C-alpha angles and dihedrals in degrees: 000000000000139000091276094059108106120230128203113205113197120194129172101237138019093253090063092043091051091050089055090046090060088070092061117074122225133030121312122227120224115233117191120220130174103285095351144063125217127207108217115204126213089260092057096252116135130223120203131188092210099181137254121300133025097275098054092038090054093047094048094045091049090052091053093046092049093047091051093048092050090051090053092243104104123181121251095203139017119208122196105205138173147097124298148153122296127213110237137271095001096058109032124192110283095027127118125237126195116195122238085177129025107205134183099226100191104031104118141044137305111228135177086260095050139269121338119197116230090252090064087056090057100257141112126315136291102195137052120191119216117218104284096216090053091049089053091049093051092048090052093046099046107022089238122163115247124224147098117318112205123215114213132180091208117044113236112255105165137061089232094059092042089055092047091052092049091049092053094040109031092174095055116126102165145009132216137160105239113039099091092047091051090047092051091054092047092049091051088058095042093244122140117246136209131186126206124181130186109207114239100166143005118268106247137049110023111250110166091187089064095052117109102191095156092051091048093051089050090051090050092052091047092051093054089048088063098039102079097085092048093049095045095047095047113111115200089212089067090072 
């Protein structure tokens, strides 16, 4: 990858998108798409508030990918970015997590013998793997922790569910609601995907007083401020 490779950064909400935008100097141009608006940076990279949850995030990301392909200016990388919950103690509040696996944690079926992922039912996929050399570069550039980031449709709010997720996914460090949807859209277009989460709260019992959303947004902005060398030195042939 080089400086001319275009990157699409998909967040859930505008506050996350705007945090990422702080890492890019200069004014951003608004680009209207059907059902979505991009912020285009001076470097030609696009920032998208794709919506909350995997379905809307997938639809919005697919729209942006299709529009770019039709213009003849396709993206070389899609990054799912935002704040999220961290599994304790491995991913404390304020830390960064980069996914080496983006996994749909609750896509499947509950059975008397436990949860079955949709792949065990003979359908689809539940995990997308970001380019490993890029993951290593991001870890080196930002100091992020590396592990599985789970995508959930219902945010974890109890210790029981947090424990169940960790039992099924021992490598999980964080959870969010959009990564797998963004990854599905990227995979459909044959574009590599990355996911970065800044931890705003522990995964488990909901305690709003313990959330540090402002700190997590600042950490997200700081991470993107350090990412340019890793993105520009990444060579797709390394993976």
